[in-house]
C-alpha positions as CSV (number, residue, x, y, z in Angstrom):
1,M,27.6,71.0,-69.1
2,K,25.1,69.6,-71.4
3,I,22.0,71.3,-72.3
4,F,18.7,69.3,-73.8
5,V,16.1,71.3,-75.8
6,G,12.8,69.0,-75.3
7,I,10.0,69.7,-78.1
8,T,6.7,70.9,-76.0
9,D,3.2,70.6,-76.0
10,E,1.6,74.0,-76.0
11,R,-1.3,73.0,-73.8
12,W,1.4,71.5,-71.4
13,F,3.2,74.6,-71.6
14,Q,0.2,77.2,-71.3
15,F,-1.4,74.8,-68.6
16,L,2.0,75.2,-66.2
17,R,3.6,78.5,-67.1
18,H,1.0,80.3,-64.7
19,R,1.4,77.4,-62.1
20,A,4.4,76.3,-61.5
21,E,7.4,79.1,-61.7
22,G,10.0,78.0,-59.5
23,S,8.3,74.1,-58.6
24,D,8.6,70.7,-60.0
25,V,7.2,70.1,-63.5
26,N,7.1,66.4,-65.2
27,F,8.2,66.2,-68.8
28,W,6.4,63.2,-69.6
29,R,7.3,60.9,-72.4
30,P,4.5,58.8,-74.1
31,S,6.3,55.8,-75.0
32,G,8.6,55.5,-72.1
33,Q,11.5,55.6,-74.1
34,P,14.6,55.8,-71.6
35,F,16.3,59.7,-71.1
36,R,20.0,59.6,-70.7
37,A,21.0,63.2,-72.4
38,L,21.6,65.0,-68.9
39,Q,23.0,64.6,-65.5
40,P,21.2,65.6,-62.5
41,G,21.1,69.9,-62.2
42,E,21.7,70.2,-66.0
43,P,19.1,72.2,-68.0
44,Y,16.3,70.8,-69.9
45,L,14.9,73.8,-72.2
46,F,11.1,73.8,-73.5
47,Q,10.9,74.4,-77.4
48,L,7.4,74.6,-78.7
49,H,6.2,72.8,-81.6
50,A,6.1,74.2,-85.2
51,P,5.1,76.6,-86.2
52,I,6.3,78.4,-83.2
53,R,9.7,76.6,-82.6
54,K,10.9,79.0,-79.8
55,I,12.4,78.3,-76.5
56,V,9.6,79.6,-73.8
57,G,11.3,78.2,-70.7
58,G,12.7,75.3,-69.1
59,G,13.8,73.9,-65.7
60,F,16.7,71.4,-64.0
61,F,17.1,67.8,-64.5
62,V,16.6,65.9,-61.7
63,G,16.1,62.3,-63.1
64,Y,14.0,60.0,-64.9
65,F,11.4,57.6,-63.9
66,Q,9.2,54.8,-65.6
67,M,5.6,54.6,-63.7
68,P,2.2,53.7,-64.7
69,V,0.0,56.4,-66.1
70,D,-2.3,56.5,-62.7
71,V,0.6,56.4,-60.4
72,T,2.5,59.1,-62.4
73,W,-0.7,61.0,-61.8
74,S,-0.7,60.5,-58.5
75,Q,3.0,61.4,-57.8
76,F,2.9,64.8,-59.5
77,E,-0.9,65.7,-60.1
78,L,-1.4,69.1,-61.5
79,A,2.8,69.2,-62.1
80,N,2.3,66.5,-64.9
81,G,0.5,69.6,-67.3
82,S,-3.0,68.6,-66.9
83,K,-6.2,69.4,-64.9
84,T,-7.3,66.1,-64.2
85,L,-5.9,62.2,-64.7
86,A,-8.9,62.0,-67.5
87,D,-7.3,65.2,-69.5
88,M,-3.8,63.8,-68.7
89,R,-4.9,60.6,-70.5
90,A,-6.3,62.6,-73.5
91,L,-3.1,64.2,-74.1
92,L,-0.9,61.4,-74.1
93,A,-3.5,60.0,-76.9
94,R,-2.6,62.8,-79.0
95,H,1.2,62.3,-78.9
96,H,1.3,58.4,-79.3
97,Q,-0.2,56.1,-81.4
98,R,-1.0,53.7,-79.0
99,A,-3.9,55.4,-76.5
100,P,-2.9,54.5,-72.9
101,R,-5.7,51.6,-72.5
102,G,-5.4,51.6,-68.8
103,P,-3.6,52.3,-65.7
104,R,-0.8,50.0,-66.5
105,H,0.3,51.7,-69.2
106,Y,3.9,52.9,-68.5
107,I,5.0,56.3,-69.6
108,G,8.5,57.9,-69.0
109,S,8.8,60.8,-66.6
110,V,11.7,63.1,-67.2
111,L,11.6,65.5,-63.5
112,L,12.4,68.9,-63.3
113,S,12.5,71.0,-60.7
114,E,13.3,75.1,-60.6
115,A,10.8,75.6,-63.4
116,F,10.8,79.0,-65.3
117,F,8.7,80.3,-68.1
118,F,9.5,83.2,-70.4
119,E,7.1,85.9,-70.9
120,E,6.2,86.0,-74.6
121,R,8.5,88.9,-75.3
122,E,11.6,86.8,-74.1
123,W,10.9,83.8,-76.5
124,F,13.7,83.3,-78.8
125,A,14.6,80.7,-81.7
126,I,17.8,78.7,-82.0
127,P,19.5,79.4,-85.3
128,N,19.6,76.4,-87.7
129,F,17.5,73.9,-85.1
130,P,16.2,71.0,-87.8
131,A,12.8,71.7,-88.8
132,T,12.4,68.0,-89.4
133,G,13.9,64.8,-88.2
134,V,13.6,65.7,-84.4
135,Q,11.0,64.2,-82.6
136,V,11.6,64.5,-79.1
137,G,14.6,67.0,-78.6
138,K,18.2,67.9,-79.3
139,G,21.3,68.1,-77.0
140,Y,24.0,70.7,-76.9
141,S,27.6,71.2,-75.1
142,T,28.5,74.6,-73.7
143,E,31.7,73.6,-75.1
144,E,30.4,74.1,-78.4
145,S,29.4,77.7,-79.7
146,V,25.6,77.0,-80.2
147,G,25.5,75.5,-76.4
148,Q,27.7,78.5,-75.6
149,W,25.1,80.8,-77.2
150,L,22.3,79.1,-75.5
151,W,23.5,79.0,-72.0
152,G,24.2,82.7,-72.1
153,E,20.3,83.5,-73.6
154,V,18.8,81.6,-70.9
155,A,21.2,83.0,-68.2
156,A,20.6,86.6,-69.4
157,R,16.6,86.2,-68.8
158,L,17.0,84.6,-65.5
159,A,19.3,87.1,-64.4
160,A,16.6,90.1,-65.4
161,R,14.3,88.4,-62.8
162,G,16.3,89.8,-59.9
163,A,18.8,88.1,-57.0
164,D,16.2,86.1,-55.4
165,R,16.7,82.8,-57.4
166,P,16.5,79.2,-56.4
167,P,19.9,77.3,-56.4
168,A,20.5,75.7,-59.7
169,Q,19.0,79.1,-61.2
170,A,21.6,81.2,-59.3
171,A,24.3,78.7,-60.6
172,L,23.7,79.2,-63.9
173,V,23.6,82.9,-64.0
174,E,26.7,83.4,-61.9
175,G,28.6,80.6,-64.1
176,A,27.5,82.4,-67.3
177,R,29.0,85.7,-65.6
178,F,32.5,84.0,-65.2
179,G,32.2,81.8,-67.9
180,R,32.6,78.5,-65.8
181,P,29.4,76.6,-66.2
182,H,29.2,74.6,-62.9
183,L,26.4,72.4,-61.6
184,V,24.0,72.9,-58.2
185,A,21.3,70.4,-57.3
186,P,18.0,72.0,-58.0
187,R,15.7,72.7,-55.0
188,I,12.9,69.9,-54.9
189,G,9.6,70.1,-54.2
190,Q,6.9,67.3,-53.0
191,G,6.7,65.2,-56.3
192,A,10.2,65.0,-56.7
193,F,10.9,63.9,-52.9
194,R,8.1,61.2,-53.7
195,A,9.9,60.0,-56.9
196,L,13.3,59.8,-55.4
197,I,12.5,58.1,-52.5
198,A,10.7,55.4,-54.3
199,D,13.4,55.1,-57.0
200,A,15.9,55.2,-54.1
201,Y,14.5,52.2,-52.1
202,G,13.8,50.3,-55.2
203,R,10.1,50.5,-55.0
204,R,10.0,48.4,-51.9
205,C,8.5,49.4,-48.3
206,A,12.0,49.8,-46.3
207,I,10.3,48.0,-43.4
208,T,8.3,44.9,-44.8
209,G,9.4,45.1,-48.7
210,E,6.2,45.3,-50.0
211,R,6.1,45.9,-53.8
212,T,2.5,46.9,-54.7
213,L,3.5,50.8,-55.4
214,P,0.0,52.5,-54.9
215,A,0.3,51.0,-51.3
216,L,3.8,52.7,-51.0
217,E,4.5,56.2,-49.9
218,A,7.3,58.7,-49.6
219,A,7.7,59.4,-45.8
220,H,9.6,62.6,-44.4
221,I,11.3,61.7,-41.2
222,Q,10.8,65.5,-40.0
223,P,8.3,66.9,-41.7
224,Y,8.9,69.6,-44.2
225,A,6.5,71.9,-41.9
226,H,8.9,71.6,-39.3
227,G,12.2,72.4,-41.1
228,G,12.7,69.0,-42.6
229,P,14.1,69.1,-46.5
230,H,12.3,67.4,-49.3
231,A,15.7,65.6,-49.7
232,V,16.4,61.7,-49.9
233,D,18.5,61.5,-46.8
234,N,15.1,62.9,-44.9
235,G,12.7,60.1,-46.2
236,M,11.9,56.4,-46.5
237,L,9.5,54.5,-48.7
238,L,7.0,53.3,-46.4
239,R,3.7,51.0,-46.5
240,S,0.8,53.6,-46.1
241,D,-0.3,52.4,-42.7
242,L,3.2,52.4,-41.4
243,H,3.9,55.9,-42.7
244,R,0.9,57.1,-40.8
245,L,1.9,55.3,-37.7
246,F,5.3,56.8,-38.0
247,D,4.0,60.3,-38.6
248,L,1.7,60.0,-35.4
249,G,4.5,58.6,-33.2
250,Y,3.4,55.3,-33.0
251,L,6.4,54.1,-34.8
252,M,10.4,55.1,-34.7
253,V,13.6,53.9,-36.3
254,H,16.5,54.1,-34.0
255,P,19.0,56.7,-35.1
256,D,22.0,54.3,-34.0
257,T,20.7,50.8,-34.6
258,R,18.2,51.6,-37.7
259,R,15.7,49.1,-36.5
260,L,11.8,49.4,-36.0
261,E,10.5,50.2,-32.4
262,V,7.0,50.2,-31.7
263,S,5.4,52.1,-29.0
264,Q,3.2,50.6,-26.3
265,R,0.5,53.1,-27.0
266,I,-0.8,51.1,-29.6
267,R,-1.7,48.1,-27.4
268,Q,-2.9,50.6,-24.8
269,E,-5.1,52.5,-26.9
270,F,-6.5,50.1,-29.4
271,E,-6.0,46.9,-27.8
272,N,-4.4,45.6,-30.9
273,G,-1.3,45.7,-33.2
274,R,0.1,42.2,-32.9
275,D,1.0,42.7,-36.7
276,Y,2.9,45.9,-36.0
277,Y,4.9,44.4,-32.6
278,A,5.6,41.5,-35.1
279,L,7.9,43.9,-37.1
280,A,9.8,45.3,-33.9
281,G,13.4,45.1,-34.2
282,Q,12.9,45.1,-37.8
283,L,16.2,46.7,-39.8
284,L,15.6,49.6,-42.2
285,A,16.6,48.8,-45.8
286,P,18.9,51.2,-46.9
287,P,18.5,52.7,-50.1
288,H,20.4,51.9,-53.5
289,P,24.1,52.9,-53.1
290,D,23.6,56.0,-55.5
291,F,21.4,57.4,-52.7
292,P,22.1,59.0,-49.0
293,A,21.0,56.9,-46.5
294,P,18.6,58.4,-43.6
295,R,20.5,61.2,-42.0
296,R,21.2,60.1,-38.1
297,E,20.2,63.9,-37.0
298,F,16.7,63.5,-38.9
299,L,16.1,60.0,-37.3
300,A,16.9,61.3,-33.7
301,W,14.9,64.5,-34.1
302,H,11.3,61.9,-35.0
303,A,12.7,60.2,-31.6
304,D,13.0,63.0,-29.6
305,A,9.9,65.2,-31.0
306,V,7.3,62.7,-32.2
307,F,7.7,59.3,-31.1
308,V,6.1,58.2,-27.6
309,G,7.3,54.8,-26.3
């Protein structure tokens, strides 16, 4: 198992420490430099800048995304570690020699789930961590002595919180107890769901192929409020108007044919809908092969519980 220690802005940390326990956070990278140090489910730890230089918390890697600043804000909002988009821009400017001047400035997002934040008495320093020459962070392996020690220190602090832990945290604690690291997919929230769905569908509407990202939304097939999970196989990337109609039962994707069906209610209630009826029979585009397709049971739930032909 790999562990990455990211050098962390104290303002970002202090903003999130009392707001994001157990949820998603976006550890953004101002330059948009790619991040390939971890696999999904591996831990990413927060180390504050000098002069503190201590581990203060962490989370579990979900994925890396590159998006414009304004889209990044709309995807994650407060999980970006700022109260407003303007505050986020100001924080970005502090850490990047070229301050973002417009909405098209792309930044990198290291998305983490099941975030945890230590009390100050729990903060600890890594022996011999480089004081200079490390700008963004440093990776370790649990097959090495420092990585093994680091894994144990984090596991001990998480174990002290009690037995009610989300899945990736529980796996880290149990792995340390038996000396066998193993990964479990972290429990993701709404922000991670939106980012993963956009990535899975190549930032194209799964029905129309529309690529204007601000007009696209991650749609739950079975809503979270009705027992549906934040999971890629329970989602589709849809143009915002199609998302709204899908949620209201005017559209459905047939669970077997994966083709769009359009309710007659649109014509009956609004005396219109020509553009939507033109999409009837359209085959749902599949996600990228690295991601699961919509699960039949979720599509069937929507067809039975929401769609009215």
